[in-house]
C-alpha positions in Angstrom: 13.6 -59.9 -17.1 13.3 -56.3 -18.2 13.2 -57.0 -21.9 9.9 -55.3 -22.6 9.3 -51.6 -22.0 6.6 -52.5 -19.4 9.0 -54.7 -17.6 11.7 -52.0 -17.6 9.2 -49.5 -16.2 8.2 -51.9 -13.4 11.8 -52.7 -12.6 12.8 -49.0 -12.5 10.0 -48.2 -10.1 11.3 -51.0 -7.8 14.8 -49.6 -7.8 13.6 -46.1 -7.2 11.2 -47.1 -4.4 14.1 -48.9 -2.6 16.2 -45.7 -2.6 13.3 -43.7 -1.0 13.4 -45.7 2.2 17.1 -45.1 2.9 18.0 -42.5 5.6 19.7 -39.2 4.9 23.3 -40.1 4.3 25.1 -38.0 6.9 24.2 -36.1 10.0 25.7 -32.9 8.5 22.9 -32.5 6.0 21.1 -29.7 7.8 24.3 -27.9 8.8 25.4 -27.6 5.2 21.9 -26.7 4.1 22.2 -23.6 6.2 25.4 -22.5 4.5 24.0 -22.2 1.0 21.1 -21.0 -1.1 19.5 -23.4 -3.5 17.3 -22.5 -6.5 15.3 -24.6 -8.8 16.1 -23.9 -12.4 14.7 -25.0 -15.8 16.1 -24.3 -19.2 15.2 -25.4 -22.7 17.5 -28.1 -24.2 17.2 -30.4 -27.2 15.3 -32.8 -24.8 12.7 -30.2 -23.8 12.7 -28.6 -20.4 15.7 -29.7 -18.3 16.0 -29.3 -14.6 18.9 -28.4 -12.3 19.6 -26.9 -8.9 21.8 -23.8 -8.6 23.6 -23.8 -5.3 25.3 -20.6 -4.1 27.4 -20.2 -0.9 26.1 -17.6 1.5 29.6 -16.2 1.5 29.1 -13.4 -0.9 31.4 -12.8 -3.8 31.2 -10.8 -7.0 32.2 -13.7 -9.1 32.4 -17.4 -8.4 34.1 -20.5 -9.8 31.6 -23.2 -10.9 31.4 -26.9 -10.3 28.8 -28.9 -12.3 27.7 -32.1 -10.7 26.0 -35.2 -12.3 24.6 -37.8 -9.9 24.8 -41.5 -10.1 22.2 -44.2 -10.2 22.8 -46.1 -13.4 20.8 -43.5 -15.4 17.8 -45.1 -13.7 17.7 -43.9 -10.1 17.2 -40.2 -9.7 18.6 -37.2 -7.7 18.3 -37.5 -3.9 19.3 -36.2 -0.5 22.8 -37.6 -0.8 23.3 -35.5 -4.0 22.0 -32.4 -2.2 24.4 -32.9 0.7 27.4 -33.5 -1.6 26.7 -30.3 -3.7 26.0 -28.2 -0.6 29.2 -29.3 0.9 31.2 -28.6 -2.3 29.7 -25.1 -2.6 30.4 -24.3 1.1 33.9 -25.7 1.4 35.3 -25.2 -2.2 33.9 -21.7 -2.3 32.1 -22.1 -5.6 28.6 -22.1 -7.2 27.3 -25.6 -8.1 25.0 -26.6 -10.8 23.5 -29.9 -9.7 21.9 -31.5 -12.8 18.7 -33.5 -12.3 18.7 -35.3 -15.7 15.8 -37.3 -17.1 15.9 -41.0 -16.3 15.9 -44.3 -18.2 14.0 -46.4 -19.3 11.5 -43.6 -19.9 14.3 -41.5 -21.4 17.0 -43.8 -22.6 20.4 -42.8 -24.0 21.2 -40.3 -25.3 18.6 -38.2 -23.4 20.6 -37.6 -20.2 23.8 -37.0 -22.2 22.1 -34.4 -24.5 20.6 -32.6 -21.5 23.9 -32.5 -19.6 25.8 -31.2 -22.6 23.3 -28.5 -23.2 23.2 -27.4 -19.6 27.0 -27.2 -19.4 27.0 -25.2 -22.7 24.3 -22.9 -21.3 26.4 -22.2 -18.2 29.3 -21.1 -20.3 27.2 -18.8 -22.4 25.4 -17.3 -19.4 28.5 -16.9 -17.2 27.9 -13.1 -16.8 24.3 -13.6 -15.7 25.3 -16.4 -13.3 28.2 -14.4 -11.9 30.7 -17.1 -12.6 34.2 -17.2 -14.1 34.0 -19.3 -17.2 37.7 -19.9 -17.0 37.2 -21.8 -13.8 34.5 -24.4 -14.6 35.0 -28.0 -13.5 32.7 -30.9 -14.4 32.2 -34.0 -12.2 30.0 -36.9 -11.6 29.5 -40.2 -9.7 29.0 -43.6 -11.4 26.7 -42.9 -14.3 27.4 -39.2 -13.7 31.1 -40.0 -14.2 30.2 -41.4 -17.6 28.2 -38.3 -18.4 31.1 -36.1 -17.3 33.4 -38.0 -19.6 31.0 -37.9 -22.5 30.3 -34.1 -22.2 34.1 -33.5 -22.1 34.6 -35.8 -25.2 32.0 -34.0 -27.2 33.3 -30.5 -26.2 36.8 -31.7 -27.2 35.4 -32.2 -30.7 33.0 -29.3 -31.0 35.1 -26.7 -29.1 31.9 -25.2 -27.8 33.5 -24.7 -24.4 36.7 -25.6 -22.5 36.5 -27.3 -19.1 39.2 -26.6 -16.6 39.1 -30.1 -15.1 36.9 -33.2 -15.0 36.3 -35.4 -11.9 35.0 -39.0 -12.2 34.0 -41.2 -9.2 33.8 -45.0 -9.8 32.4 -44.5 -13.3 31.6 -47.5 -15.5 33.3 -46.8 -18.9 32.0 -49.9 -20.7 28.3 -50.5 -21.1 28.9 -53.1 -23.9 30.5 -55.9 -21.9 28.3 -58.2 -19.9 28.7 -57.5 -16.2 29.3 -61.2 -15.6 32.3 -61.0 -17.9 33.6 -58.0 -15.9 33.6 -60.0 -12.7 35.0 -63.2 -14.3 35.7 -64.9 -10.9 35.1 -64.7 -7.2 38.4 -62.9 -6.6 37.4 -59.8 -8.4 35.6 -58.4 -5.4 35.3 -59.5 -1.8 32.1 -61.3 -0.9 31.3 -62.2 -4.5 27.6 -61.8 -5.0 25.6 -62.9 -8.1 23.0 -60.3 -7.1 25.5 -57.6 -8.1 25.7 -59.1 -11.6 22.0 -59.4 -11.9 21.4 -55.8 -10.7 24.0 -54.4 -13.2 22.4 -56.4 -16.0 19.0 -55.0 -15.2 20.3 -51.4 -15.0 22.2 -51.8 -18.2 19.1 -53.1 -20.0 17.2 -50.0 -19.0 19.9 -47.5 -20.0 19.5 -48.0 -23.8 16.7 -48.5 -26.2 19.0 -49.7 -29.0 21.7 -52.3 -28.4 24.2 -50.7 -30.8 24.2 -47.6 -28.5 26.2 -49.7 -26.0 29.3 -49.1 -28.2 28.8 -45.4 -28.5 31.7 -43.5 -26.9 29.3 -41.1 -25.3 27.9 -44.0 -23.3 31.0 -46.3 -23.3 34.0 -44.0 -23.3 36.3 -47.0 -23.4 35.6 -47.1 -27.1 36.7 -43.5 -27.7 39.4 -43.2 -30.3 42.8 -41.6 -29.7 41.7 -38.7 -31.9 38.7 -38.2 -29.7 40.8 -38.3 -26.5 43.6 -36.0 -27.6 43.2 -32.6 -25.9 40.9 -33.8 -23.1 41.0 -31.6 -19.9 43.0 -32.8 -16.9 41.2 -35.4 -14.9 40.9 -36.6 -11.3 39.7 -40.2 -11.2 38.5 -41.7 -7.9 38.3 -45.5 -7.8 36.7 -47.8 -5.2 39.0 -50.8 -4.4 36.0 -53.1 -3.9 34.2 -52.1 -7.0 34.2 -54.5 -10.0 34.2 -51.4 -12.3 37.6 -50.4 -11.1 39.4 -52.3 -13.9 37.7 -50.5 -16.7 38.3 -47.2 -14.9 42.0 -47.9 -14.8 42.0 -48.9 -18.5 40.3 -45.7 -19.4 42.7 -43.7 -17.3 45.6 -45.3 -19.2 44.0 -44.4 -22.5 43.9 -40.8 -21.4 47.5 -40.9 -20.2 48.6 -42.5 -23.4 47.4 -39.4 -25.4 49.1 -37.0 -23.0 46.2 -36.1 -20.7 47.1 -35.2 -17.1 45.4 -37.8 -14.9 45.4 -38.1 -11.1 44.1 -41.4 -10.0 43.3 -42.3 -6.4 42.1 -45.7 -5.3 40.4 -46.2 -2.0 41.1 -49.8 -1.3 38.5 -50.4 1.4 35.6 -48.7 -0.3 32.7 -49.9 -2.4 30.8 -48.5 -5.4 28.9 -45.3 -4.5 30.9 -44.5 -1.4 31.7 -40.9 -2.1 28.2 -39.4 -2.4 26.7 -42.2 -0.3 28.9 -41.2 2.7 30.3 -44.6 3.4 33.6 -46.3 4.0 36.5 -43.9 3.2 34.2 -41.1 2.0 35.6 -38.4 4.2 39.1 -38.7 2.6 37.6 -39.0 -0.9 35.4 -35.9 -0.4 38.4 -34.0 1.0 40.4 -35.0 -2.1 37.7 -33.5 -4.3 37.4 -30.3 -2.3 41.2 -29.8 -2.2 41.4 -30.4 -5.9 38.7 -27.9 -6.6 40.3 -25.3 -4.3 43.6 -25.8 -6.1 42.0 -25.2 -9.4 39.8 -22.3 -8.3 42.2 -20.5 -5.9 45.7 -21.6 -7.0 47.5 -18.8 -5.1 45.9 -19.8 -1.7 
């Protein structure tokens, strides 16, 4: 299933329609909406016109730190209310502007489209810091699931090109290996509680839509686990959040160790009772996880406070 382009389009629509019927993820949505201003923005990238939201706290400052967010959804499911809530909350409580990237989706736009868009938007933010009233010495990049992959990929490329220097990167339950069959990642029933073959099938379907060429699965900008030591040396400090009931947790820990082995400062926090998607989905231990991110950002942005 999902081998032909037509099958992939049909399957993607099914996934996206399913997300539309979900309720808003937390009762605090409207309260945080009132604390920020949100603007639609479009800029030209190598992938054409690219869209993001610029979120600014109503607490006025002359210059702001910046957090750049990339949502999850396996590169297939788009930006939604949960992403708005998360970014509004970050802006209000971490005291920063937020660029919330709404990247193009697979299978219509397979790898490397989203990666190229995200890289160009981040590069644009650095070059337009004065116009945006942001401090380019205090820019942090972060993302959830597929967005965590994009975060890592953008940092990897910037580490090579020296186009810009990120202060920190934050990755939530990212999958760092798109090459290995999801069934091989699970291996056995004891990998996660309530072993469910539907999880394997869903991951296979999503993975099939993310790429147009099979060889791309081994590209470090899609599967950072294949990044060389040379590519990893000099990466920015990282906060890695892991869900203890997520079968992707093992590759996240492997990638964290690869970063540590080349001298990167890595803070890794595992939430043992949480599942994939819990941070922006406002489930399980999300309050503690979101607080961890907000505290981390405030320490980076306002170290003296």
